[in-house]
C-alpha positions, 0 to 999 in steps of 0.5 A, a space after each residue: 517529521 521527527 519534531 512532529 512525532 516527538 511533540 505528539 508522542 507523549 500526549 496520546 489519549 485513549 481515543 487516539 490509541 483506539 483510532 490507530 488500532 482500528 486503522 492498523 487492524 484494517 491494514 493488517 487484514 488487507 495485507 493478509 488477504 492480499 498476500 494470498 493473491 497476485 494483486 500484491 505485486 500491483 500494490 507494491 508498484 503503487 507503493 513505489 510510485 507513492 514513495 517516488 512522489 514524496 521524494 520528488 515533492 521533497 526535492 522540488 522535482 516539479 515535473 515528476 511530482 506534477 505527473 504523479 499527482 495527476 495519477 494519484 488524482 484518479 487513484 481510486 479508479 485505478 484501485 477499484 479496477 486493479 483490486 476489484 476482486 480483492 476488495 470484494 473479498 476484503 469486505 466479505 471477510 469483514 462481514 464474516 467476522 462481524 456476523 461471527 460466521 463459523 465454517 461448516 467444514 469436514 467433521 472429525 473422522 472424514 479425513 481417513 475416508 477422503 485419503 483412502 478414496 483419493 489414493 484409489 483414484 490416483 492409483 487408477 489415474 481417475 481425475 478428480 477435484 474435491 473442494 473443502 470450504 473454509 469460512 468464506 462463502 463460495 456461492 459467487 465463485 462457483 457455477 452449475 453443479 448438481 445438488 446431492 446433499 448425500 452422506 460422504 462415503 468412499 463408494 460415492 466419491 469413486 462413483 462420482 468421478 468415474 469416467 462414465 459419470 456425467 459429472 466426473 469433469 466437475 468438482 465435488 463440494 464436501 461440507 460437514 459429513 455430506 457431499 453437498 454438490 458435484 459437477 460444479 464449475 470453478 473459476 480458472 487461474 491464469 497463474 502460468 508460473 504455478 500451473 506449468 504443464 498441469 491441466 484444467 482441473 489444476 487451474 480450477 483448483 488454484 483459481 478457487 484457492 486464489 479467491 477463497 480460503 477453501 482447500 482443493 484436492 486434485 487428482 491428475 488423470 494423466 499422471 496419477 499425482 495428488 495436488 492441493 491448492 490453498 491460499 493461492 498456492 498449488 503443491 504436489 504431494 508425494 505420499 497419501 500421508 501428506 494429504 492426511 496432514 494437509 487435511 488435518 492442518 486445514 481442519 484445525 485452522 478452520 475449527 470453531 475453537 481456532 476461529 474463536 481465538 483473538 486475531 493476534 493468535 489466529 494470525 500468529 504467522 504474519 507478524 511482519 504484516 502486523 508490524 508494518 500495519 502498526 507503523 503505517 497506522 501511527 504515521 497516518 495518525 500523526 500526519 492527519 490528526 496532529 498534522 492537520 492542525 495549524 502552526 507557525 514555524 520560523 526559518 532564517 532565509 538567505 537574501 538573494 539579489 537579482 538584476 544588479 545593474 551592469 557596472 555595479 559590484 555587490 559588496 555586502 548585504 545587511 542583513 544577509 539572512 532574514 527570519 521568515 515566519 510561515 503558517 500552515 498545516 503542521 505536516 506541511 510545515 515539518 515536511 518543508 524542504 528548506 532549500 525551497 525557501 528564499 528571499 528574492 530582491 530586485 536590485 534594478 533600482 540601484 542605478 538610481 541611487 537606492 540602497 535600502 529595499 523593503 522586504 514583503 511577502 511577495 519577495 519570499 519564495 515558499 511552498 504554496 501550502 504555507 503562508 508568510 505571516 511575518 518578516 524580520 527585519 523588513 528592510 535590507 540595505 545593499 552596499 555596492 560599488 561602481 566600476 568602469 567598463 574595464 572592471 576598474 573603479 572609476 578615478 575621482 575627477 582632477 582637482 581644479 586650480 584655484 582661480 584668482 589674479 
């Protein structure tokens, strides 16, 4: 692999750099989105299997490589099943960037109003669930609800979540300076590690935060505690000031000015994913662009003798190594494990007096993805000696006395 990288590194064109940058951006976006969900664990498992497959193939573990190769043959189906929700969200995120959609989140000045209302709800232990949308669409994740489109105010919020209100068990969606809908049903999370002893409201808040970039504010009816859910994480707040900080941070991230910034500034906190994406994009480009071209490589391969007849001892192979030229894709040639190469010579005809053997491509052991195009030299001579059954070299026959009178 390293020779392939060295050969192509200094010959890059502008289009090659643009190609790698596009792939890196797609990988980066996918990693950022998957980081917010539990699907990243499954992705890590698939990556581990991929590394095991590469090592098995490189070391010649045929059974392991065969099993994993059969698994990766249906990988597209596995990916669609396991990452169905995340793939949809990924494509929606690309669509939102392409259409330059700007979030219609809370307007400036609404933060204090919400903090006061939430503090009063918590003091009276009145359960509540507020949803503040981000840039991503919520329509396919929410269900039911009553359209209100009324001005956002503290009295209306308190009345919506009053125990006597028919929609107090649902969520209220706040957008701009309006209460868009209330009594809305949200998808439930199954992340029991975070939910612990929390109830349905917290499961609904976390469920929406796992699927979108919305900020959900929850007031516990039993404990009077205030929690926020965002980016798949549920946190419990201790003071009302913390809620104000969370709202200000969310509004700053969702502001049009923030959304208009370049991607490398909007995602400044994910340089780890960015570095991995750039490295993977470069490796993929090397493997599938220059690595797909046809090349020829030459290796010196040792001659291995099989089927030497009983009673014969091999003394010398001339020459002991043969230069074998293989042709195939560059990535297969440079990833070749030299331990898989060999020249197999059948010495059964030694007992008939043969000492010189022709070497053909049929005698060469090599990976099936590569083709033998040349063998130099194409003949090998064996030096052998014959022994008796006890292991000693047979003595020459005794000299006959001269005949005569």
